N, C-alpha and C positions, 0 to 999 in steps of 0.2 A: 492269387487273386487277379482277375483280369480287369483291365481298365474299361470303364463304360464308354460306349460309343456316343457320338453326338445325339443320335436319335434316342438312345436310352436316357441320356441326360435331360433332353427336352421332356420325355415322358415322365421322368422322376420329378422334374420341376412342376409339371402340370399336376401330378398327383399331390405334391406338397401344397400347391396353391388350393386345390380342391378341399383338402383337409382344413386349411386355414379358413376358407370361405364357409365351410359347414359350421364352424364355431361362430363366426361373425354373423352368419345368416340367422342362426337360432336366436341370438341376442337381439338383433335388430327386429326380427319378426315379433318377438314378445313385446318389445317396446312399442312397435307400430300397432299391434293389437290393443294394447292398453290405451294408447292415444286415440284409437278409433272409437273405443267405448266411452271415453271420458265425457264427451258432451251429453251423453244419455244418463249420466249419474245425477243424483238429486242435487248435489252441491254446486254443479257447474253453473247454474243460473246466478249464483252469488259472485261469480268472478268479475273482475274489473275489465275495462277495455284493454288495459295493458296486459293482463293475464291472458285474455283471449288472443291478443296479438302474439304473445310468446307461445301460446298453444299452437297457433297456425305455423309458426316457424318450426317448432318441434315436430309437428305432424308432417310438414313438407320435407323436412330434413330426413325424417325416418323413411318417408316414401322414396326419397332420392337414394338413401343408403340401401334400401331393399332392392331397388331397381339395379343399382350398380353391382351389388354383391351377387345378385342372381344372374346378371347378364352373361357371365362366362358360360353358363349352362346353355343358353340360347345360341351363343356364338359357337359353342362346340357342336351343337346340333346342326347348325348351318354348314360347318366345315368338316363334318364327320367323314372320315376316311378319304380326305383329300390330301393328306401328307403335309398339312400346314400347321403342325404343332408349334413351331417357333412363333408364328404369328399369333396363335391362340394363347400361348404363355405370356407373350408381351401384352396382349390385350387384357388378359385376366389380371395381370399384375397392375396395370393402370386402373382397371375397374375396382379391384380390391382396395387400392390406395385411395381412390376417390370415394368409395363407399365408406371407408373408415373415417374420412374427413366429414362426410355427411353424418355419420353415426356420432362423431364427437359433438357436432352442432346439436343433434337431436338429444343427446344425453344431457348436455349442459343446459339446453333450453328446458328440458323436462324438469331438471333440478330447480332451475329458476322459477318455473311455473308453480311447482309444489311448495317450494320454500317461501315464495312471495304470497302464496295463499295462506300459509300458516304462521309466518313470521313477519317482522317488520321488513320493509323493502331494502334498507341498507344491509341488513344481515343476509337477506336473500341474495343480493348482489355479491357480497363477500363469499358466501358459501358456494355460489355458482362459479365465481372466479377460481376459488380453491379447487373445485371439482375439475374445471377446465385445465388448470395447471397439473393436477394429479394425472389426468388422462394423457396430457402432452408429455409428462415425465416418462410414463411407462410405454407410450406408443411411439414417441419420437426421440426424446433426449437420451434415454438409456440405450435403446437399440443403436442409434447413431454413434454414441460414445463408445460402444462395445463392438463396433464393426470389425475392428482389427484385433480383437481379443484372441488370445491363445496362439497356438503354433500356426505358422503358415503352412497351408496345404495346397499343393499345386492344383488339385481338383476344385478347390474353393475359390480360385481366382475368378474375376468377372469375365463373362464371355462378351462377344461383340454386341449383344443386345442391351448390355448395361445391367443385366440381372445377375445377382450373385447365384452361385451354384451350390447352395447349402440345403 
């Protein structure tokens, strides 16, 4: 088995990021589409000013997530065949992380909007907080707690860019 070159590693990192972004992109686009249609539904006129404010937060967060998660594609187009894969991977990593942050806000805001519409506000706040903690557990706490899980592998050490090579 031959050791991968630095160029191959950057290419693999970029391919891994693209796969991750495809999953996130689908989810955020479905949520964004739902939020775009919501004001045109019959019951939207019955919302309170608080619910409309929460809706705006959810909508703008979903738009922000969509922009950040799709931005590596545009960046790749701009840098195509310029041999700048390390820069592209670092940028895509930052955009994916920021996009997930916006997606978290969009998801929790959407839960708050809907639960506040159908339940008492204190219960809506409680369920939204639990939802936020649930996402943070799976998106941050567990991954960071498991960063050094398993056997050490020389190829999985961090590179100078600060990205892990997995």
